[in-house]
N, C-alpha and C positions, 0 to 999 in steps of 0.2 A: 665546715672545718677548713681552715686556711692551710696553704702549703707549709707555712712555718710550723703549724701544729703537727703536721704529719712527718716532718723532717726528723730523722734520728738525731739525737744529741750526742756529741762527742767533745772531748776536751784533751788537749795536749797540756799536761799540767807540770811536767818536769823535763829537764834536759840533762843528758849525760854524754860524755865523750871519753875516748881513750887516747893513749899516745898513738902516734903514727910512725911508720917506718918498720924496720925489722923487729919483730916482737918475740923472737926466740921460737920455742917449740909450742907456743900457744896456738890453738886452732880457732877458727872463726866463731864457734859457739862460745868459747871462753872469752874472747875479745868482746863479742856482742853482749854477753852477760855482764861484763864489767860496765859497759856503757848503760845497759838497762838498769843495773843496780844503782848507778849514780843518778839516773833520771828518776827512779822510784824514790830514792832518798830526797832528791831535790824537790819532788812534789809533796813530800810528807806522807807518802802512801806506804802500803805493804804490798808485796807481790800478789797476795790473794785478792787485793782490791782491783787488779787489772782484769778487765773483761773484754778487751779487744787488743789484737796484735797486728801491727803493720810493719813488715820488714821486707827488705829487697832480696834477701838470701845471700849466698856467698858465691863470689866469682872465683874464689881461691880453692875452697874445698869441694865444690860441685856436689853438695848434698841434695839428694832428692827429698822433697817435702820439707824444706828447711824450716818453714814456719812451725810445723808440727814438732819437729825436733827441738827447735828453740824454745817453744812453750814447755815441752817436757823437761828440757834442761833447766829452765827457770822454776819448774814446779808449779806452773799455773795451768788453768783450764779456761782459756778465754771463750766467750760465746761467739766471737767472730775473729777470724784470722784472714789476712790477705793471702792471695795466691802468689 
């Protein structure tokens, strides 16, 4: 078996972004979810199709276990989430 055959497969299939600046009373989960929804739509997927989650967390809200909270907020159960 070659290295290429053992390497996990992944794909970034969509891109989403939100406005920048002062966004009112919206918290980081709401803002991140808007970007995620745009990326999911751009990819032609549904939230339930997502099986991996990579995000950097929030420097503003300081939430513990941000990735788990973000997955829960999106209503997804990824097989893998970054720390």
